[in-house]
C-alpha positions as CSV (number, residue, x, y, z in Angstrom):
1,M,-21.5,-7.1,-10.5
2,R,-21.1,-5.6,-6.5
3,R,-20.7,-8.0,-4.1
4,F,-22.1,-6.9,-0.7
5,L,-20.6,-8.3,2.6
6,P,-23.7,-10.0,4.8
7,A,-23.5,-7.8,8.6
8,C,-22.6,-11.5,10.0
9,L,-19.3,-11.4,8.2
10,V,-18.5,-8.0,10.4
11,A,-18.8,-10.4,13.6
12,I,-17.0,-13.2,12.0
13,A,-13.8,-11.1,11.1
14,A,-14.1,-9.8,14.5
15,V,-13.8,-12.7,16.2
16,A,-11.0,-13.9,13.7
17,G,-8.9,-10.6,14.6
18,A,-9.5,-11.4,18.6
19,A,-8.2,-15.2,18.0
20,I,-5.2,-13.5,16.2
21,A,-4.3,-10.8,18.7
22,T,-6.6,-8.5,20.8
23,P,-5.3,-5.2,20.5
24,A,-4.5,-3.3,23.7
25,L,-6.8,-0.3,24.6
26,A,-5.9,3.3,23.6
27,Q,-4.1,4.4,26.9
28,D,-1.9,6.4,28.2
29,Y,1.8,5.1,27.9
30,V,5.2,6.3,29.2
31,I,7.8,5.0,26.6
32,H,11.8,4.2,27.4
33,A,13.5,3.8,24.5
34,G,17.4,3.8,24.0
35,S,17.4,6.6,21.0
36,V,14.6,7.8,19.0
37,I,14.6,8.5,15.1
38,A,12.0,11.1,15.0
39,D,11.7,11.5,11.0
40,A,14.0,10.9,8.1
41,G,15.8,13.5,8.1
42,G,17.0,13.7,11.5
43,E,19.4,11.9,13.6
44,P,19.0,9.0,16.6
45,S,19.0,11.0,20.1
46,G,20.2,8.9,23.0
47,P,17.8,7.6,25.6
48,A,14.6,9.4,25.3
49,T,10.6,9.0,27.0
50,I,7.3,9.1,24.6
51,T,4.7,10.0,26.1
52,V,1.6,8.7,24.3
53,A,-2.2,9.9,25.5
54,D,-5.5,9.2,23.8
55,G,-3.6,7.6,20.6
56,R,-1.5,10.8,20.7
57,I,2.1,11.3,21.1
58,V,2.4,14.3,23.8
59,A,6.0,14.7,24.2
60,I,9.1,13.4,23.3
61,E,12.0,14.3,25.9
62,D,15.4,13.4,26.6
63,G,16.3,10.9,29.7
64,F,14.3,8.3,31.2
65,L,11.3,9.9,33.0
66,P,9.2,8.8,35.7
67,V,5.8,7.0,35.1
68,P,2.6,9.0,36.3
69,E,0.0,7.5,38.0
70,G,-2.7,5.8,35.8
71,A,-0.2,5.5,33.2
72,E,1.6,2.0,31.5
73,M,5.4,1.8,31.2
74,V,7.3,0.1,28.0
75,H,10.8,0.0,28.7
76,L,12.9,-0.4,25.6
77,P,16.0,0.7,26.0
78,D,17.7,-1.3,23.9
79,H,15.6,-0.5,20.8
80,T,15.7,2.7,18.2
81,L,11.8,4.3,17.9
82,V,11.0,5.0,14.5
83,P,7.8,6.1,12.9
84,G,5.5,3.4,12.2
85,L,6.5,2.5,8.3
86,I,3.7,2.9,5.4
87,D,3.2,0.7,1.9
88,L,1.7,2.4,-0.3
89,H,0.3,-0.5,-2.4
90,V,-0.7,-3.7,-1.1
91,H,-4.0,-5.9,-1.7
92,L,-4.6,-6.8,1.9
93,T,-7.7,-9.1,0.9
94,G,-5.9,-11.3,-1.4
95,D,-3.2,-14.1,-1.1
96,P,-0.5,-14.8,-4.2
97,G,-1.1,-17.3,-6.5
98,G,-2.1,-18.0,-10.2
99,D,-5.2,-19.7,-10.0
100,F,-7.1,-17.0,-11.9
101,W,-10.2,-19.3,-11.7
102,K,-10.7,-18.6,-8.4
103,G,-12.7,-15.8,-8.6
104,A,-15.1,-18.3,-10.1
105,T,-15.6,-20.3,-6.6
106,E,-14.4,-17.9,-3.8
107,P,-17.4,-15.5,-2.2
108,A,-16.1,-11.8,-1.8
109,E,-16.9,-12.7,1.9
110,W,-13.9,-15.0,1.8
111,D,-11.6,-12.2,0.9
112,V,-12.5,-10.6,4.1
113,I,-11.1,-13.5,6.5
114,L,-7.7,-13.2,4.5
115,G,-7.9,-9.6,4.7
116,V,-7.9,-10.3,8.7
117,K,-4.9,-12.3,8.4
118,N,-2.6,-10.4,6.3
119,A,-3.5,-7.2,8.3
120,G,-2.3,-8.6,11.3
121,L,0.8,-10.2,9.4
122,T,1.5,-6.6,7.9
123,V,1.0,-4.4,10.9
124,R,3.3,-6.5,13.2
125,A,5.8,-6.2,10.3
126,G,5.8,-2.5,11.2
127,F,3.6,-1.1,8.7
128,T,0.9,1.0,10.4
129,T,-0.6,2.8,7.5
130,V,-1.1,0.8,4.1
131,R,-2.6,2.2,0.5
132,D,-4.8,-0.7,-0.5
133,P,-5.7,0.3,-4.4
134,G,-7.6,-2.3,-5.4
135,S,-10.1,-5.2,-4.0
136,A,-13.6,-6.6,-4.4
137,G,-16.7,-4.8,-3.8
138,Q,-16.5,-3.6,-0.1
139,T,-14.4,-5.9,1.5
140,A,-11.3,-3.5,1.8
141,F,-13.8,-0.4,3.1
142,V,-15.0,-3.5,5.6
143,L,-11.3,-4.2,6.7
144,R,-10.8,-0.1,7.0
145,R,-13.4,0.2,9.5
146,A,-12.2,-3.0,11.5
147,T,-8.7,-2.0,12.0
148,D,-10.1,1.5,13.0
149,E,-12.3,0.8,15.6
150,G,-10.0,-1.9,17.0
151,L,-12.2,-4.7,16.0
152,V,-9.2,-6.3,13.9
153,V,-5.8,-6.1,14.5
154,G,-4.1,-4.3,11.5
155,P,-2.5,-1.0,10.2
156,R,-4.7,2.7,9.2
157,I,-6.1,1.3,5.6
158,V,-6.9,3.8,2.8
159,A,-8.6,2.2,0.6
160,A,-9.6,2.5,-3.5
161,G,-12.4,-0.3,-3.6
162,P,-12.5,-2.0,-7.5
163,A,-10.3,-0.7,-9.9
164,L,-11.6,1.4,-12.6
165,S,-10.4,-0.3,-16.3
166,I,-11.3,-0.6,-19.9
167,I,-13.7,-3.6,-20.7
168,G,-11.3,-6.7,-21.6
169,G,-8.4,-4.6,-20.1
170,H,-6.4,-5.8,-16.7
171,G,-8.1,-5.0,-13.7
172,D,-11.5,-6.6,-15.7
173,V,-12.1,-10.3,-15.8
174,S,-10.7,-12.6,-18.8
175,G,-10.2,-16.0,-19.0
176,F,-13.7,-17.4,-18.8
177,L,-16.4,-18.0,-21.4
178,P,-18.3,-14.4,-22.1
179,E,-21.2,-15.3,-20.0
180,V,-18.7,-15.7,-17.0
181,N,-16.6,-12.7,-17.4
182,D,-19.7,-10.8,-17.3
183,L,-21.0,-12.6,-14.7
184,L,-17.8,-11.7,-12.3
185,S,-17.1,-8.2,-13.5
186,S,-16.4,-5.9,-11.0
187,G,-19.2,-3.2,-12.9
188,F,-16.4,-0.8,-12.9
189,T,-15.3,-0.7,-16.2
190,C,-15.5,2.2,-18.6
191,T,-15.7,3.2,-21.9
192,G,-15.9,7.2,-23.0
193,P,-14.7,10.2,-20.7
194,V,-18.4,10.6,-19.7
195,E,-19.2,6.8,-18.7
196,C,-15.7,7.2,-16.9
197,A,-16.2,10.0,-14.8
198,A,-19.4,8.3,-14.1
199,K,-17.9,5.4,-12.3
200,V,-15.2,7.8,-10.6
201,R,-18.7,9.2,-8.9
202,V,-20.0,5.5,-7.7
203,A,-16.8,4.6,-6.6
204,A,-16.3,7.9,-4.2
205,R,-20.0,7.0,-3.2
206,N,-19.6,3.5,-2.2
207,G,-16.5,4.6,0.0
208,S,-13.3,5.1,-2.2
209,D,-10.4,7.1,-0.3
210,V,-8.7,7.0,-3.8
211,I,-9.3,6.2,-7.4
212,K,-7.5,3.1,-8.8
213,I,-6.8,3.0,-13.0
214,T,-5.5,0.8,-14.5
215,A,-4.0,2.4,-17.1
216,T,-2.2,0.1,-19.2
217,G,-1.7,-3.8,-19.3
218,G,-0.6,-5.9,-16.3
219,V,1.2,-8.9,-15.6
220,L,-0.9,-11.4,-13.7
221,S,-4.4,-10.7,-16.0
222,Q,-5.1,-13.1,-18.5
223,Q,-5.0,-10.4,-21.6
224,G,-1.6,-10.8,-23.5
225,R,-2.2,-8.4,-25.7
226,G,1.2,-5.8,-24.4
227,L,1.7,-3.7,-21.3
228,E,1.0,-0.2,-23.2
229,A,-1.9,2.4,-22.7
230,H,-5.6,1.2,-22.5
231,F,-7.9,4.5,-21.6
232,T,-8.0,6.9,-24.2
233,D,-6.7,10.5,-22.7
234,E,-9.4,11.7,-22.6
235,E,-11.1,9.1,-20.3
236,M,-7.8,9.5,-18.1
237,R,-8.3,13.1,-18.0
238,A,-12.2,12.5,-17.2
239,I,-11.2,10.5,-14.3
240,V,-8.6,12.7,-12.8
241,D,-10.6,16.2,-13.2
242,T,-14.1,14.2,-11.4
243,A,-11.6,12.7,-9.0
244,A,-10.4,16.2,-8.3
245,S,-13.7,17.4,-7.8
246,L,-14.4,15.0,-5.6
247,G,-11.2,15.4,-3.4
248,L,-9.8,12.6,-4.3
249,K,-7.0,11.5,-6.0
250,V,-5.8,8.6,-8.6
251,A,-3.4,6.0,-8.7
252,A,-2.2,4.6,-11.8
253,H,-1.3,0.8,-12.3
254,A,0.9,1.3,-15.4
255,H,3.8,-0.5,-16.9
256,G,4.1,0.5,-20.9
257,A,6.6,3.8,-21.1
258,R,3.9,5.7,-23.2
259,G,0.9,4.6,-21.0
260,I,3.0,6.2,-18.3
261,E,3.5,9.0,-19.5
262,A,0.1,9.6,-21.1
263,A,-1.0,9.2,-17.3
264,A,1.4,11.4,-15.9
265,R,0.1,14.8,-18.0
266,A,-3.3,13.2,-17.2
267,G,-2.7,14.5,-14.0
268,V,-2.6,11.0,-11.7
269,Q,-0.6,11.7,-8.5
270,T,1.5,8.1,-8.4
271,I,2.5,5.4,-11.3
272,E,2.2,2.0,-9.4
273,H,5.0,-0.3,-10.8
274,G,6.3,2.0,-13.9
275,T,8.2,-1.2,-15.6
276,Y,9.0,-0.1,-18.5
277,V,9.7,4.0,-17.8
278,D,12.2,5.7,-20.0
279,R,13.2,9.2,-20.3
280,Q,10.6,10.7,-22.0
281,A,8.0,8.9,-19.3
282,A,10.0,10.4,-16.6
283,I,10.5,13.6,-17.7
284,A,6.6,13.6,-17.8
285,M,6.3,12.4,-14.2
286,R,8.9,15.0,-12.9
287,E,7.0,17.7,-15.0
288,E,3.5,16.9,-13.7
289,G,4.8,16.5,-10.0
290,T,3.9,12.6,-10.4
291,I,5.2,10.3,-7.9
292,L,6.7,6.7,-8.8
293,V,5.7,3.8,-6.5
294,P,8.0,0.7,-8.1
295,T,6.9,-2.4,-6.1
296,L,9.9,-3.9,-6.4
297,M,8.7,-6.8,-4.1
298,A,6.3,-7.6,-6.6
299,F,8.5,-8.7,-9.6
300,Q,10.7,-10.4,-7.0
301,G,7.5,-12.5,-5.8
302,V,6.5,-13.4,-9.3
303,S,9.7,-14.3,-10.3
304,E,9.8,-16.8,-7.3
305,R,6.8,-18.7,-8.4
306,L,7.9,-19.5,-11.9
307,D,8.0,-22.9,-13.5
308,R,5.5,-24.2,-10.9
309,G,2.2,-24.3,-12.6
310,I,0.9,-21.7,-11.0
311,Y,0.8,-19.1,-13.6
312,T,-1.0,-19.7,-17.0
313,P,1.4,-20.0,-20.3
314,V,0.4,-16.1,-21.1
315,V,1.3,-14.9,-17.3
316,E,4.4,-16.7,-17.4
317,E,5.5,-15.2,-20.4
318,K,5.0,-11.7,-19.1
319,I,6.7,-12.2,-15.9
320,R,9.8,-13.5,-17.9
321,A,9.7,-10.0,-20.4
322,V,9.6,-8.0,-17.0
323,A,12.1,-9.3,-14.6
324,D,15.2,-7.5,-16.1
325,V,13.9,-4.1,-17.1
326,A,12.4,-4.0,-13.7
327,G,15.8,-4.4,-12.3
328,S,16.5,-0.9,-13.3
329,L,13.3,1.1,-13.3
330,V,14.2,3.2,-10.0
331,T,17.7,3.8,-11.3
332,R,15.9,5.1,-14.6
333,A,12.9,7.0,-13.2
334,R,15.5,9.1,-10.9
335,A,17.7,9.8,-13.2
336,E,15.5,12.5,-14.4
337,G,14.1,13.6,-10.7
338,V,11.2,11.5,-10.1
339,T,10.0,11.2,-6.8
340,V,10.4,7.7,-5.6
341,A,7.2,6.9,-2.9
342,F,7.4,3.0,-1.0
343,G,4.7,0.5,-2.0
344,T,5.3,-3.4,-2.3
345,D,2.1,-4.8,-4.1
346,A,2.1,-7.4,-1.0
347,G,-0.9,-10.0,-1.7
348,V,1.4,-10.4,-4.8
349,F,3.8,-12.2,-2.7
350,P,2.9,-13.6,0.6
351,H,2.3,-10.2,3.0
352,G,4.6,-9.3,5.7
353,R,7.2,-9.7,3.7
354,N,7.1,-5.8,2.9
355,A,10.3,-4.2,4.8
356,E,12.4,-6.5,2.0
357,E,11.2,-3.8,-0.5
358,F,14.2,-2.1,1.6
359,A,17.0,-3.5,0.0
360,L,15.7,-3.8,-3.8
361,L,15.5,0.2,-3.3
362,I,19.1,0.6,-1.9
363,G,20.2,-2.1,-4.8
364,Q,19.0,0.1,-7.3
365,G,20.7,3.3,-6.2
366,M,18.8,4.6,-3.1
367,T,20.4,5.3,0.3
368,S,19.0,4.0,3.3
369,R,18.4,7.3,4.5
370,E,16.6,8.0,1.0
371,A,14.5,4.3,1.4
372,F,13.4,5.1,5.2
373,A,11.8,8.8,3.7
374,S,10.2,6.8,1.1
375,A,8.3,4.9,3.8
376,T,8.0,7.4,6.0
377,T,8.0,11.0,5.6
378,V,7.5,10.9,1.6
379,A,4.3,8.2,1.7
380,A,2.7,10.4,4.1
381,G,2.6,13.2,1.6
382,V,1.3,11.0,-1.0
383,L,-1.8,10.2,1.7
384,G,-1.7,14.1,2.6
385,M,-1.4,12.8,5.9
386,E,1.9,14.6,6.5
387,N,0.7,16.4,9.7
388,E,-0.4,13.0,10.9
389,I,1.7,9.9,10.3
390,G,5.3,9.8,9.0
391,R,7.3,10.7,11.8
392,L,7.4,11.2,15.9
393,A,6.0,14.4,17.0
394,P,3.9,16.0,19.4
395,G,0.3,15.6,18.1
396,Y,1.0,13.3,15.6
397,S,-0.6,9.8,15.9
398,A,1.3,7.1,17.9
399,D,2.0,4.9,15.2
400,I,5.7,3.5,16.3
401,V,7.9,1.0,15.7
402,A,11.1,-0.3,17.6
403,V,13.7,-2.1,16.1
404,K,17.6,-2.6,16.9
405,G,20.0,-1.0,14.8
406,N,19.5,2.4,13.0
407,P,17.8,2.3,9.7
408,L,19.5,5.8,8.5
409,V,22.3,3.9,7.7
410,D,21.2,0.6,7.0
411,A,17.3,0.4,6.2
412,T,17.4,-3.3,5.7
413,V,17.0,-3.3,9.9
414,L,13.5,-2.6,9.2
415,E,12.8,-6.6,8.4
416,N,13.1,-6.9,12.0
417,I,10.5,-5.2,14.2
418,D,10.6,-6.2,17.9
419,W,7.3,-3.8,19.1
420,V,4.8,-2.1,17.1
421,M,1.8,0.6,18.5
422,V,-0.8,1.8,16.3
423,R,-2.7,4.8,17.2
424,G,-1.8,4.3,20.5
425,R,-2.2,0.6,20.8
426,I,-0.1,-1.8,21.3
427,V,0.0,-5.0,18.9
428,E,0.9,-7.9,20.9
């Protein structure tokens, strides 16, 4: 069932965004910084000046240069400026909770209100671009437009909309009476290559920037029949091929090893989670150029909420099953040469904590420089925006954050962001 957002909700969301903070207009700025790290492959400069005009970086020059007439100065002599961070897996229109029945009581309009709040938390945490791989109806698309136009304070949003799933699988509604399940269905379940291809075309028509599929079972859904492959090989290939014909990539939620391998062989761009990745699955990912988005904060977030009556028994059982194995998934994948890109699954845990993912990546063997790259240059490449975001350079979008410290040697300093500019607008 498709749920549409009334026009009045756009106005409500705009008012809510203004209540959080009003973004500064995209004007000319001269930013003085103690140092600049232009990209993850570089080193900190000395004192430098970044000039921004019309939302883009015009120049990066040594020293503190004079401020021309008409420009506004930002003086950050004790800070390092780095590229705005990128999170490839957030659900802005949702908050954490185990109350699966809320789908029967809360309308899609409420999701937009939550999205306004969470967009502000996310951008203030230093994440100036996010990919939202799964939301109800048009909610993420409305939020995408609102942040793009500056009506709502938030990051640039790349949105999937509703995920494609099998009937009764992760991503479909379950846990209610059959007639309630049917009523709450997103309308994006499919069976067989032809129907799955058609759903991709509908998603593209509705505004999806990327196609999300639930290639395996999931941890937080009410079905408890395991975490292995859901779609057939033929169905996944039809999804990937149809998406490619429309200029879209496919992101696959996948936990089980054989489901990961099958999704990689089908040609998906990214594996989200990758919990049980083994050598065979990792080799398939490396050979196909499939990128892992591990969402380690998701595992931590759900584990923090155990034994509190939040999740149903079937979900708690699955959380306990994945908790230990998730502690080495990045290590296992990287051992076979799999590329890792930054993504957290914010929404499963509270929004704004995204940067805690850096410590978890480092804990699984990544250096701080590699972890920082995963959230900048690597993530930008996943989005096909490597010439727009992910580094500081003339011509790039003015997505800039200020920190104290050097994230190349300690990426955890990114947990404390003191100043943010997104698309040339200062976030107050």
